[in-house]
N, C-alpha and C positions, 0 to 999 in steps of 0.2 A: 559364329554368324551373329551379326548385330541386327537389331531391329531397325526398321526404317524410321527416321525421325523427320518431323515436319520441317526442320531447319535445313534439310538436305534438298529442299525444293522438289519433292516428288510430285509429279503432275497428278492431279486428281481428275477423276471422271465422274460423270453423273449418269443417271438413267437416260436422260435425253440425248447424251452424246454417244452412248453405247447402243441404245435402241431408239431410233429416231421416230418411229411410228407411234402415235399416241394410242392407237387401237392395240398395237402389240404390247405396249407397256401395261395397258389395262388387262390384257389377257395374261401377262406375266404376273400381275398383282393378284388376279383371281386364282391362278395356279398356286401362287405362294400362300394365299389365305386359306384355300381349301386344303392344301397339304399341311399347313400349320395346324389347322383344326383337327386333322386326323391324329396328329401327335398329341395335341392338347386333349382331345376327347379320350384317347387311350389312357392318359393319366387320370382324368376325371372319372371315367367308367371303372377303372381298376381300383381307384381310391374309394369311391362311394358305392360301387356295385349298382350302377344305373341300369343294368340288365340289357344292354345292347351287345355286349361282348362278354364281360365278366358276369358270370351267373346266368347267362342266357339259357343254359341247359338245366339250371336248377329249377325244380318244380315250385310252383307257388306255395308259400308257407315254409319252404325249406330255408335254412340259414343262408345268408348272403356270402358270396365269395370275395367281398370287398376287402381291400387292404386294411381299412380301419376296423373291420370285424375279424381280423386275424387271417385273412387270405394272404396268399403268397403270389404276388403278381408275376414274377419271373420263374420261380421255382417249379411250378406245375408244368409250364411249357418246356423248361429245360430238362425236367425229369421224364415227362410223358409225351411231349409234343415233338421232341427232336427225333429224327430218323436217320438212317444211313450210317456212313462210316464215322461220323462225329457224335453219334448218340451218347456214347459213354463219356466223352469229353464234356459235353454240356451237362449231363447228369451229375458228374463229379464237381463241376463248377457251381452248381445251384446252391445258394445259401441266402441268408438274410441280406448279406452285402450285395449280392446280385439284384435282389429286390430293390434296395435303395438306389443302386447305380442306374438300373433300368428306369425306375420311376422319376428320378431326378433328370435323367436324360430326356424322357418323354415330356416332362414339364418344361425343362429348359429349352429344348428344341421347339416345342409347340408354341410357347409364349414368345420366344424371340422371333420366330418366323411369322407369327401372326402380327407382331408389332413392326416387323420389317427391320429389326436391329440385329447386329451380330450374325449376319447371314453367313459369313465365311466360317465362323466357329460352328454354327448350326449345321452347315453343309457337311463339315467333317464329322461332327458328333452324330448327326442323324444318319449319314451314310454308313458310318461304322456300325451303328445299331442295326440298320437294315441289312448290311452285309452279314453280320453275325446271325441274324434271324434267317436269312437266305441259306447260309451254310447249314444251320440247324435243320432246315427242311429239305436239304439236298440229298439225294436226287429228288426232284419234284415228282410227286406221286403220279401214277398212271391215271390218265383222265384229266390231267391238268391242261390248261389251254395252251401251254408252251413248255417244252422240256427244259429251257434255260431261263427265260425271262418271266418273272412274276411281279406282283405289285411292289415287292421290296426294292427291286431294281428301278422301277418307275419312280417311286418316292425319292430314292437317292438321287436320281437324275434331275428331278424337279428341284430338289434342294440345291444341287450344284448349279443348275441354270439360274435359279433365283439369285444366288450369290454373285455369279459372274455378270449378270445383267443389271445389278443394282435394283432388283425388283422391289426392295423395301422403300425406294424413293417414291413410288406411286402407291397411294393409299396406305402409307405406313410412315414410320418415324425415321426412315433411313437417312434423309438429308440432315435432320436435326442430330441424329446419332453420329454421322460422319463429321460434323463440325465440333464435336466434343474434343477438348485438348488431348485426352488420353487416346482417343481413336485416331486423331491426327498424328500422334506420336507413334502409335503402334497400329499400323494399317491392317494387320491381320484381324483386328477386332471389328473391322468394317462389316 
């Protein structure tokens, strides 16, 4: 399979041709920005132990669980947070490599989505992260708000919708990004 090239005269679309309502484009931009911040915040909190998720259960004065203080951002969840039939699979995969992959994924997806660039790649990467986290927590615990759909599914859908509707063109760098020669040559980078 060959990559699409700009000389093949591939028609390009913009946010205004896909979503014609300016209010809808603003709503999509807000959804993109808030979802991007969720990913970016997960990276920042787990890196520096800002105590909103990482270390929230640690009593004051106790050591931080931050990555820079020796914490393991993915291993704890994979070893102790995973439940159900895939619990052992995730526990066996847990390693410093999974910490790096998870953290780079959270940073990359969060930054790209916030900036409105590389939304197709971010949608795939972010949806993969969310799908793996959903599988790790499946079946959803008794008392959950829904037996199948949780926030992991919603975040993945927002990423996909943002990519399909060029949400990065509104309040983002999407148009600038789309005009770069490498992005015009390889449209999957859009």
